[in-house]
C-alpha positions as CSV (number, residue, x, y, z in Angstrom):
1,X,170.9,153.8,154.4
2,X,173.7,151.7,152.8
3,X,171.9,148.4,153.6
4,X,168.7,149.7,152.0
5,X,170.5,150.6,148.8
6,X,172.2,147.3,148.7
7,X,168.9,145.5,149.2
8,X,167.3,147.6,146.4
9,X,170.2,146.8,144.1
10,X,169.9,143.1,144.8
11,X,166.1,143.2,144.2
12,X,166.6,145.1,140.9
13,X,169.4,142.7,139.9
14,X,167.2,139.6,140.6
15,X,164.3,141.2,138.7
16,X,166.6,142.0,135.8
17,X,167.8,138.4,135.7
18,X,164.3,137.1,135.9
19,X,163.1,139.4,133.1
20,X,166.1,138.4,131.0
21,X,165.4,134.7,131.5
22,X,161.7,135.2,130.8
23,X,162.2,137.1,127.6
24,X,165.0,134.7,126.5
25,X,162.6,131.8,127.1
26,X,159.9,133.7,125.2
27,X,162.3,134.4,122.3
28,X,163.4,130.8,122.1
29,X,159.8,129.6,122.2
30,X,158.8,132.0,119.4
31,X,161.4,130.6,117.1
32,X,161.3,126.9,118.0
33,X,158.8,124.6,116.2
34,X,156.4,122.6,118.4
35,X,157.6,119.4,116.8
36,X,159.4,117.9,113.8
37,X,156.1,116.9,112.2
38,X,155.9,118.7,108.9
39,X,152.5,117.3,107.9
40,X,150.3,120.2,107.0
41,X,146.8,120.4,108.3
42,X,144.0,122.8,107.4
43,X,143.1,125.2,110.3
44,X,140.0,127.4,109.8
45,X,140.3,130.7,111.5
46,X,136.8,132.1,111.8
47,X,136.1,135.8,111.7
48,X,135.5,137.4,115.2
49,X,137.0,134.4,117.1
50,X,138.8,135.6,120.3
51,X,142.6,135.2,120.1
52,X,142.8,132.9,123.1
53,X,140.3,130.6,121.4
54,X,142.5,130.6,118.3
55,X,145.6,129.8,120.4
56,X,143.7,126.9,122.1
57,X,142.7,125.6,118.7
58,X,146.3,125.6,117.4
59,X,147.5,123.9,120.5
60,X,144.9,121.1,120.3
61,X,145.9,120.6,116.6
62,X,149.5,120.2,117.6
63,X,150.7,123.3,115.8
64,X,152.0,125.1,118.9
65,X,152.9,124.4,122.4
66,X,152.0,126.7,125.4
67,X,149.0,128.8,124.3
68,X,150.0,131.2,127.1
69,X,153.4,132.1,125.6
70,X,151.8,132.2,122.1
71,X,149.4,134.8,123.4
72,X,152.1,136.8,125.0
73,X,154.2,136.9,121.8
74,X,151.1,138.0,119.8
75,X,150.4,140.8,122.3
76,X,154.0,142.0,122.2
77,X,154.1,142.0,118.4
78,X,150.6,143.6,118.2
79,X,149.4,140.6,116.2
80,X,146.5,139.5,118.5
81,X,144.1,142.0,116.9
82,X,145.3,141.5,113.3
83,X,144.6,137.9,112.4
84,X,142.8,137.4,109.1
85,X,140.0,134.8,108.8
86,X,140.3,131.9,106.4
87,X,141.7,128.4,105.9
88,X,145.4,128.0,106.6
89,X,147.9,125.2,106.0
90,X,149.9,124.8,109.2
91,X,152.2,122.3,110.8
92,X,154.0,121.6,114.0
93,X,157.3,122.2,112.2
94,X,156.6,125.9,111.9
95,X,157.8,128.2,114.6
96,X,155.1,130.0,116.6
97,X,156.3,133.3,115.1
98,X,156.0,131.9,111.5
99,X,152.5,130.7,112.3
100,X,151.5,134.2,113.6
101,X,153.0,135.9,110.5
102,X,151.0,133.6,108.2
103,X,147.8,134.4,110.1
104,X,148.4,138.1,110.1
105,X,149.5,138.3,106.4
106,X,146.5,136.3,105.3
107,X,148.5,133.5,103.7
108,X,145.4,131.4,103.3
109,X,145.1,128.0,101.6
110,X,144.2,128.5,97.9
111,X,142.2,126.3,95.6
112,X,142.7,125.9,91.9
113,X,140.1,126.9,89.4
114,X,140.9,126.4,85.7
115,X,138.7,128.1,83.0
116,X,139.2,126.5,79.6
117,X,139.1,128.7,76.5
118,X,135.7,128.8,74.8
119,X,133.6,128.1,77.9
120,X,130.5,130.3,78.3
121,X,129.2,131.8,81.5
122,X,126.9,128.9,82.2
123,X,129.8,126.4,81.9
124,X,132.0,128.6,84.1
125,X,129.2,128.8,86.7
126,X,129.2,125.0,86.8
127,X,133.0,124.9,87.3
128,X,132.8,127.5,90.1
129,X,130.1,125.4,91.8
130,X,132.0,122.1,91.4
131,X,135.0,123.8,93.0
132,X,132.9,124.7,96.0
133,X,133.2,128.5,95.7
134,X,129.5,129.4,95.1
135,X,126.1,128.2,94.0
136,X,125.6,128.2,90.2
137,X,122.5,130.5,90.5
138,X,124.5,133.0,92.6
139,X,127.3,133.1,90.1
140,X,124.9,133.6,87.1
141,X,122.9,136.2,88.9
142,X,126.0,138.4,89.3
143,X,127.5,137.5,85.9
144,X,124.3,138.9,84.3
145,X,124.0,142.0,86.6
146,X,124.2,144.9,84.1
147,X,125.2,147.6,86.7
148,X,128.1,145.5,87.9
149,X,129.1,144.8,84.2
150,X,129.2,148.6,83.6
151,X,131.1,149.1,86.8
152,X,133.9,147.0,85.3
153,X,134.1,149.1,82.2
154,X,132.1,146.8,79.9
155,X,129.4,148.1,77.6
156,X,127.2,145.1,77.7
157,X,124.5,143.4,79.7
158,X,126.5,140.4,80.9
159,X,130.1,139.4,81.5
160,X,130.0,136.9,78.6
161,X,133.2,137.1,76.7
162,X,135.1,138.9,79.5
163,X,135.7,136.1,82.0
164,X,139.2,135.4,80.9
165,X,140.2,131.8,80.5
166,X,143.1,131.0,82.8
167,X,144.1,129.1,85.9
168,X,143.2,131.0,89.1
169,X,143.8,130.3,92.8
170,X,141.2,131.5,95.3
171,X,140.6,131.0,99.0
172,X,137.5,128.9,99.7
173,X,135.6,131.8,101.3
174,X,136.1,134.2,98.4
175,X,133.0,136.1,97.2
176,X,131.4,135.6,93.8
177,X,132.0,139.3,93.1
178,X,135.7,138.9,93.7
179,X,135.9,135.8,91.5
180,X,134.3,137.7,88.6
181,X,136.2,140.8,89.2
182,X,139.5,138.9,89.1
183,X,138.6,137.2,85.8
184,X,137.6,140.6,84.3
185,X,140.7,142.3,85.5
186,X,142.7,139.5,83.9
187,X,140.9,140.2,80.6
188,X,141.8,143.9,80.7
189,X,145.4,143.1,81.5
190,X,145.6,140.9,78.4
191,X,143.6,143.2,76.0
192,X,146.5,145.4,74.8
193,X,146.1,149.2,74.2
194,X,147.5,148.8,70.7
195,X,144.6,146.4,69.9
196,X,142.1,149.1,70.6
197,X,144.0,151.4,68.3
198,X,144.1,148.8,65.5
199,X,140.4,148.0,65.8
200,X,139.7,151.5,64.4
201,X,140.8,150.1,61.1
202,X,137.6,148.0,61.0
203,X,135.5,150.4,63.0
204,X,135.2,147.8,65.7
205,X,134.3,148.5,69.4
206,X,135.9,146.3,72.1
207,X,132.6,144.5,72.4
208,X,132.4,143.7,68.7
209,X,136.0,142.4,68.8
210,X,135.3,140.2,71.7
211,X,132.1,138.9,70.1
212,X,134.0,138.0,66.9
213,X,136.8,136.4,69.0
214,X,134.3,134.2,70.8
215,X,133.0,132.9,67.4
216,X,136.6,132.2,66.2
217,X,137.3,130.4,69.5
218,X,134.3,128.1,69.0
219,X,135.0,127.5,65.3
220,X,138.6,126.7,65.7
221,X,139.9,123.2,66.2
222,X,143.5,123.9,65.2
223,X,145.2,127.1,66.7
224,X,147.0,127.8,63.5
225,X,143.7,128.4,61.7
226,X,142.5,131.2,64.0
227,X,143.6,134.0,61.7
228,X,142.3,132.3,58.6
229,X,138.9,131.8,60.1
230,X,139.0,135.4,61.3
231,X,139.7,136.5,57.7
232,X,136.6,134.7,56.4
233,X,134.4,136.5,58.9
234,X,136.0,139.8,58.2
235,X,135.6,139.3,54.5
236,X,131.9,138.3,54.9
237,X,131.3,141.4,57.1
238,X,132.8,143.6,54.5
239,X,130.6,142.1,51.8
240,X,127.5,142.3,54.1
241,X,127.2,138.5,53.9
242,X,125.7,136.6,56.8
243,X,128.3,134.9,59.0
244,X,126.4,131.6,59.1
245,X,128.2,130.3,62.1
246,X,126.7,127.2,63.7
247,X,128.1,128.0,67.2
248,X,126.2,131.3,67.3
249,X,122.9,129.4,66.6
250,X,123.7,126.8,69.3
251,X,124.3,129.5,71.9
252,X,120.7,130.5,71.8
253,X,119.3,127.0,72.1
254,X,118.4,126.0,75.6
255,X,119.5,122.6,76.6
256,X,121.1,121.9,73.3
257,X,121.4,118.1,72.8
258,X,124.2,118.2,70.1
259,X,121.8,117.8,67.2
260,X,121.6,121.0,65.1
261,X,118.5,120.9,63.0
262,X,117.1,122.8,60.0
263,X,114.5,124.2,62.4
264,X,117.2,125.6,64.6
265,X,118.9,127.3,61.6
266,X,115.6,128.8,60.5
267,X,114.6,130.1,63.9
268,X,115.4,133.8,64.1
269,X,117.2,134.8,67.3
270,X,119.6,137.7,68.1
271,X,122.4,135.1,67.9
272,X,121.4,133.1,64.7
273,X,123.8,134.4,62.1
274,X,122.0,132.4,59.4
275,X,119.1,134.7,59.9
276,X,120.7,138.0,60.8
277,X,123.4,140.1,59.2
278,X,126.5,141.2,61.0
279,X,127.7,140.0,64.4
280,X,125.3,138.4,66.9
281,X,124.0,140.3,69.9
282,X,127.1,139.6,71.9
283,X,129.9,137.1,72.7
284,X,128.9,133.4,72.7
285,X,131.9,132.3,74.8
286,X,134.9,133.6,76.6
287,X,137.9,133.7,74.2
288,X,141.5,133.3,75.0
289,X,144.4,135.7,74.0
290,X,145.0,134.0,70.6
291,X,141.4,134.3,69.5
292,X,141.2,137.9,70.6
293,X,144.4,138.7,68.7
294,X,143.1,136.8,65.6
295,X,139.9,138.8,65.6
296,X,141.8,142.1,65.6
297,X,144.6,140.9,63.2
298,X,143.0,138.6,60.7
299,X,145.1,136.9,57.9
300,X,145.0,138.7,54.5
301,X,143.0,136.2,52.4
302,X,140.2,136.2,49.8
303,X,138.4,133.4,51.6
304,X,134.7,133.7,52.3
305,X,133.8,130.1,53.0
306,X,135.2,127.2,55.1
307,X,134.0,123.7,55.9
308,X,135.2,121.2,58.4
309,X,137.3,118.3,57.2
310,X,136.2,116.4,60.2
311,X,139.8,116.2,61.5
312,X,139.6,119.6,63.3
313,X,141.0,121.4,60.3
314,X,139.0,123.2,57.6
315,X,138.9,123.6,53.8
316,X,138.8,127.3,52.8
317,X,137.2,128.5,49.6
318,X,136.9,131.8,47.7
319,X,133.6,131.0,45.9
320,X,130.4,129.1,46.4
321,X,131.2,126.5,43.7
322,X,134.4,125.4,45.3
323,X,132.7,125.5,48.7
324,X,130.0,123.1,47.5
325,X,132.7,120.8,46.2
326,X,134.4,120.8,49.6
327,X,131.0,120.2,51.4
328,X,130.4,117.1,49.2
329,X,133.9,115.8,49.7
330,X,134.3,116.3,53.4
331,X,130.7,116.4,54.8
332,X,128.7,114.2,52.4
333,X,131.6,111.8,51.4
334,X,130.8,112.1,47.7
């Protein structure tokens, strides 16, 4: 009986040593990079790919050693069923555990997308296409999907005016819906609650404020003039004068070639503020924070006219006589 107990003790001891050595080796492997090579490479983890196939891919790319041990670590940590699909920047200088954590946390490679202030939805669609996120037609289809627009809390037919100009970082396989939703969510994070309260002074809705802000954005060459230009439009609205803004006319011209003609100005459209009174049918671009604020907080001036000096600034006037003089001076060079 004594010999059997001794034999069992020896077996258990050996098994304990083996297990200790095995798990020590596994722990060392988990925390030791495959190499000193810190050059990052893009690894695309496809949705539904078996974990063993992923481990093989990483091994062949030089990111890990021993797919077998990598698989064991993943199983022990419960990571093997939690990998997120996408593109990842990985290198051999990362430990296997760090690689696993990136794949589980979805730390995918992000691509930069910058939306300039004053771009309209058609220009934004082109940028999205150039960046490789989606086809232009797909973007425009969703950007003009009225039910989706309403879903995002906007009382309009399209997202024009609400795709906030900013620099965004998206994974390559992001959906068009997520791109638009992110831009709109950014808009609502910028549009302050106190702005809504102050708009009641003018009887503006959010959509009207955004529409005016988009016109200010397109008319402004110098940021310091935003509130002055806003005051002109506010004063004209109070007097029930037409806004007579060239950018609003241009917005409704398909394939505009840069030459605004008398025929264009005379053609009645929902956006031609030479022909209609009040604001156009909707925003003509996507304004930035400063233009939105200028639309809601205009400068206190008596101006009702302005004309370009052809140096990005404008000459402001309180009456038609002075405005005509400014036109002759700066536009007709008389």
